C-alpha positions in Angstrom: -91.7 -38.5 167.1 -90.4 -40.2 163.9 -92.1 -43.3 162.7 -90.3 -46.6 163.1 -90.7 -48.0 159.6 -89.4 -51.4 160.5 -92.0 -52.0 163.2 -94.7 -50.5 161.0 -93.9 -53.0 158.2 -93.9 -55.9 160.7 -97.3 -54.7 161.9 -98.6 -54.6 158.3 -97.3 -58.2 157.7 -99.0 -59.4 160.9 -102.3 -57.7 159.7 -102.1 -59.7 156.5 -101.2 -62.9 158.3 -104.2 -62.4 160.6 -106.6 -62.0 157.7 -105.2 -65.1 156.0 -105.6 -67.2 159.2 -109.2 -66.0 159.6 -109.8 -67.2 156.1 -108.5 -70.7 157.0 -110.6 -70.6 160.2 -113.7 -69.8 158.1 -112.9 -72.9 155.9 -112.7 -75.1 159.0 -115.9 -73.7 160.4 -117.7 -74.4 157.1 -116.2 -77.9 157.1 -117.5 -78.5 160.5 -121.0 -77.5 159.3 -120.7 -79.9 156.4 -119.7 -82.9 158.4 -122.3 -82.1 161.1 -125.1 -82.1 158.5 -123.8 -85.3 156.9 -123.6 -87.0 160.3 -127.2 -86.0 161.2 -128.4 -87.4 157.9 -126.6 -90.7 158.5 -128.1 -91.0 162.0 -131.6 -90.3 160.7 -131.2 -92.9 157.9 -129.9 -95.5 160.4 -132.8 -94.8 162.8 -135.3 -95.2 160.0 -133.8 -98.6 159.0 -133.8 -99.8 162.6 -137.4 -98.8 163.2 -138.5 -100.2 160.0 -136.9 -103.6 160.8 -138.4 -103.7 164.3 -135.0 -103.6 165.9 -134.5 -101.8 169.2 -133.4 -98.2 168.8 -131.1 -98.2 171.9 -128.2 -100.5 171.8 -127.8 -103.1 174.5 -125.2 -102.1 177.2 -125.2 -105.3 179.3 -122.0 -106.7 178.0 -119.5 -107.6 180.8 -116.8 -105.1 181.3 -114.5 -107.1 183.7 -110.9 -106.6 182.8 -111.7 -104.0 180.2 -110.4 -100.4 180.3 -113.1 -97.9 179.4 -112.0 -95.7 176.5 -112.8 -92.0 176.3 -115.4 -91.3 173.6 -113.7 -90.3 170.3 -114.5 -86.9 169.0 -116.4 -86.7 165.8 -114.8 -85.4 162.7 -117.0 -82.3 162.8 -115.9 -81.6 166.3 -112.2 -81.9 165.4 -112.7 -79.4 162.6 -114.6 -77.1 164.9 -111.8 -77.1 167.5 -109.2 -76.5 164.8 -111.3 -73.5 163.6 -111.3 -72.1 167.1 -107.6 -72.6 167.5 -107.0 -70.7 164.2 -109.3 -67.9 165.3 -107.3 -67.5 168.5 -104.1 -67.5 166.5 -105.5 -64.9 164.1 -106.6 -62.8 167.0 -103.1 -62.9 168.5 -101.5 -61.9 165.2 -104.2 -59.2 164.8 -103.4 -57.8 168.3 -99.7 -57.8 167.5 -100.3 -55.8 164.3 -102.2 -53.1 166.3 -99.6 -53.0 169.0 -96.7 -52.7 166.5 -98.5 -49.9 164.7 -99.0 -48.0 168.0 -95.3 -48.5 169.0 -94.1 -47.5 165.5 -96.0 -44.2 165.5 -95.8 -43.5 169.3 -99.6 -42.8 169.6 -102.9 -44.6 169.9 -103.1 -46.9 166.8 -106.4 -45.7 165.6 -105.8 -42.3 163.9 -107.2 -43.2 160.5 -109.7 -45.4 158.8 -107.3 -48.3 158.3 -106.3 -48.4 161.9 -109.8 -47.8 163.1 -111.1 -50.7 161.1 -108.3 -53.0 162.2 -109.0 -52.3 165.9 -112.8 -52.6 165.5 -112.4 -56.0 163.7 -110.1 -57.2 166.5 -112.8 -56.3 169.1 -115.4 -58.2 167.0 -113.2 -61.4 166.9 -112.3 -61.1 170.6 -116.1 -60.7 171.4 -116.8 -63.8 169.4 -114.2 -65.9 171.2 -115.7 -64.8 174.6 -119.2 -65.7 173.4 -118.1 -69.1 172.2 -116.9 -69.9 175.7 -120.2 -69.0 177.2 -122.7 -70.2 174.6 -122.9 -73.1 172.2 -122.6 -71.0 169.0 -119.4 -72.3 167.5 -121.3 -73.3 164.3 -121.9 -69.6 163.6 -118.2 -68.9 163.4 -118.0 -68.7 159.6 -120.9 -66.2 159.4 -119.1 -63.9 162.0 -115.7 -64.1 160.4 -117.0 -63.4 156.9 -117.7 -59.7 157.4 -114.5 -59.5 159.5 -112.4 -60.8 156.6 -114.2 -58.6 154.0 -113.7 -55.5 156.1 -110.1 -56.3 156.8 -109.5 -56.9 153.0 -111.0 -53.5 152.3 -108.9 -51.9 155.1 -105.7 -53.4 153.9 -106.3 -52.4 150.2 -108.7 -49.5 149.6 -108.3 -47.8 153.0 -104.7 -48.6 153.8 -102.7 -45.7 155.2 -99.0 -45.7 155.8 -97.9 -45.2 159.4 -97.5 -41.5 160.2 -98.2 -39.0 162.9 -101.9 -37.9 163.2 -103.0 -34.5 162.1 -103.0 -31.7 164.7 -106.8 -31.9 165.1 -106.4 -35.4 166.4 -103.5 -34.8 168.7 -105.6 -34.9 171.9 -106.1 -37.3 174.8 -109.7 -37.5 173.6 -108.4 -39.6 170.7 -107.8 -42.3 173.2 -111.1 -41.9 175.1 -113.6 -41.1 172.4 -112.3 -43.2 169.5 -111.5 -46.2 171.7 -115.2 -46.2 172.9 -116.4 -46.0 169.3 -114.1 -48.9 168.3 -115.3 -51.1 171.2 -118.9 -50.5 170.5 -118.6 -50.9 166.7 -116.7 -54.2 167.1 -119.3 -55.4 169.7 -122.2 -54.4 167.5 -120.9 -56.5 164.6 -121.8 -59.7 166.4 -125.4 -59.0 167.2 -125.9 -57.5 163.8 -124.8 -60.7 162.1 -126.8 -62.8 164.6 -130.0 -60.8 164.0 -129.6 -61.3 160.2 -129.2 -65.1 160.9 -132.3 -65.0 163.1 -134.3 -63.6 160.2 -133.0 -66.4 158.0 -133.8 -69.0 160.7 -137.4 -67.7 161.1 -138.0 -67.9 157.3 -136.7 -71.4 157.2 -138.8 -72.5 160.2 -141.9 -71.1 158.5 -141.1 -72.7 155.2 -138.3 -75.3 155.2 -137.9 -74.9 151.4 -136.5 -71.3 152.0 -132.8 -71.2 152.9 -132.8 -74.9 153.1 -129.1 -75.4 153.2 -128.4 -72.5 155.6 -131.4 -72.4 157.9 -131.1 -76.1 158.9 -127.5 -75.4 160.2 -128.4 -72.5 162.5 -129.3 -72.8 166.2 -132.9 -72.3 167.3 -134.4 -68.9 166.8 -134.8 -68.2 170.5 -131.1 -68.7 171.2 -130.2 -66.3 168.4 -132.6 -63.7 169.7 -131.2 -63.9 173.2 -127.6 -63.8 172.0 -128.2 -60.7 169.9 -130.0 -58.9 172.8 -127.4 -59.7 175.4 -124.5 -58.5 173.3 -126.3 -55.3 172.2 -127.3 -54.4 175.8 -123.6 -54.7 176.7 -122.4 -52.6 173.8 -125.0 -49.8 174.0 -123.6 -48.1 177.1 -120.2 -48.0 175.6 -121.6 -46.5 172.4 -123.5 -43.9 174.5 -120.3 -43.0 176.4 -118.5 -42.6 173.1 -121.1 -40.1 171.8 -120.9 -38.1 175.0 -117.1 -38.0 174.8 -117.3 -36.9 171.2 -119.6 -34.0 172.1 -117.2 -32.9 174.9 -114.2 -33.1 172.5 -116.2 -31.2 169.9 -116.8 -28.4 172.4 -113.1 -28.2 173.2 -112.0 -28.3 169.5 -114.7 -26.4 167.7 -116.5 -24.5 170.4 -119.8 -26.3 170.3 -121.1 -29.7 171.7 -123.2 -30.5 168.6 -123.2 -29.1 165.1 -125.2 -31.7 163.1 -122.1 -32.8 161.2 -123.1 -35.8 159.0 -121.1 -38.2 161.1 -122.6 -36.8 164.3 -126.1 -37.0 162.9 -125.9 -40.6 161.6 -124.2 -41.7 164.9 -127.1 -40.1 166.9 -129.7 -41.7 164.6 -128.1 -45.1 165.1 -128.1 -44.5 168.9 -131.8 -43.7 168.7 -132.5 -46.9 166.8 -130.5 -49.1 169.2 -132.3 -47.4 172.1 -135.6 -48.1 170.5 -134.6 -51.8 170.0 -133.6 -52.2 173.7 -136.6 -50.3 175.0 -139.2 -52.1 172.8 -137.7 -55.5 173.6 -137.6 -54.8 177.4 -141.0 -53.1 177.7 -143.3 -54.0 174.8 -142.0 -57.6 174.5 -140.8 -57.1 170.9 -138.9 -60.4 170.7 -138.5 -62.0 167.4 -138.7 -60.7 163.8 -139.5 -57.1 164.6 -136.6 -56.8 167.1 -134.2 -58.5 164.7 -135.1 -56.1 161.9 -134.6 -53.1 164.2 -131.2 -54.4 165.3 -130.1 -55.2 161.8 -131.1 -51.6 160.6 -129.1 -50.1 163.5 -126.0 -52.1 162.6 -126.4 -51.1 159.0 -126.4 -47.5 160.0 -123.1 -48.0 162.0 -121.5 -49.5 158.9 -123.0 -46.8 156.7 -121.5 -44.1 159.1 -118.1 -45.8 159.1 -117.7 -46.1 155.4 -120.1 -43.9 153.4 -120.1 -40.8 155.7 -116.3 -40.9 156.1 -115.4 -41.6 152.5 -118.1 -39.9 150.4 -119.6 -37.0 152.3 -117.3 -34.1 153.3 -117.6 -33.1 156.9 -115.6 -32.1 160.0 -114.6 -35.7 160.5 -113.1 -36.1 157.0 -109.6 -35.8 158.3 -109.9 -39.3 159.8 -109.8 -41.0 156.4 
């Protein structure tokens, strides 16, 4: 099937627009953090003045309200910036999804046949995961930290790893491309969020132990227990998908190369990452490894996923090198 160059170009433009919108969303998330911190400092200073003067801390609320219309409480400036950041994140995700769909329509195949397309799809999953988590948990203040690696990886994908729309190589022309690679994309995008959260957990613990360390960053983060639970719940959801992806890859390898497992560099690192994630979930569920040790294991596992995605694919030659 010939490639529709017009749709492919539109997809590339939407990809760049999505990355730019994510950058603006990061700015608004950071601005929310700045105004939140400033408001907290003002409240603390006002409380000290009131207590020092002997004035009551709680304002009187006995004023008559006859004939008055109660006004809805005004949102703070920090909250307004946070809401704008979420709106921009949603807009960026829609543009991002549009770029992936257009790439698939333009090529007439699953839009993850090379590193550029794989990274674009995985980053969309990461952003979509984050939007879901923001609806369920009070973690909006972490938006800038989650979008930072997304923007960096999208920049690398759009520059160093960019590949023009084209049919995939014969080795990838299989229905397993949809099954195996989509599972890898879903799990990789999902793993990005707990990977970032676990790193932030380590920062928060260091700050709690010594407020002088990471003073500007640690004070803005949620409590350590919330970060630990968020990382665990997201990882436990992504791990079965990652396991399914590895199993499907082994089945595809048997059909394509005549063996289920050949210790190819990408296969090996993927399996090692699976073992580390399994150790994280097992130790946390049975041995009660909550806290720093669990966060370190989770961070190492995510580092291996990123290492497998970039270093193994781009530097080391193997049977998966055609996916560059």
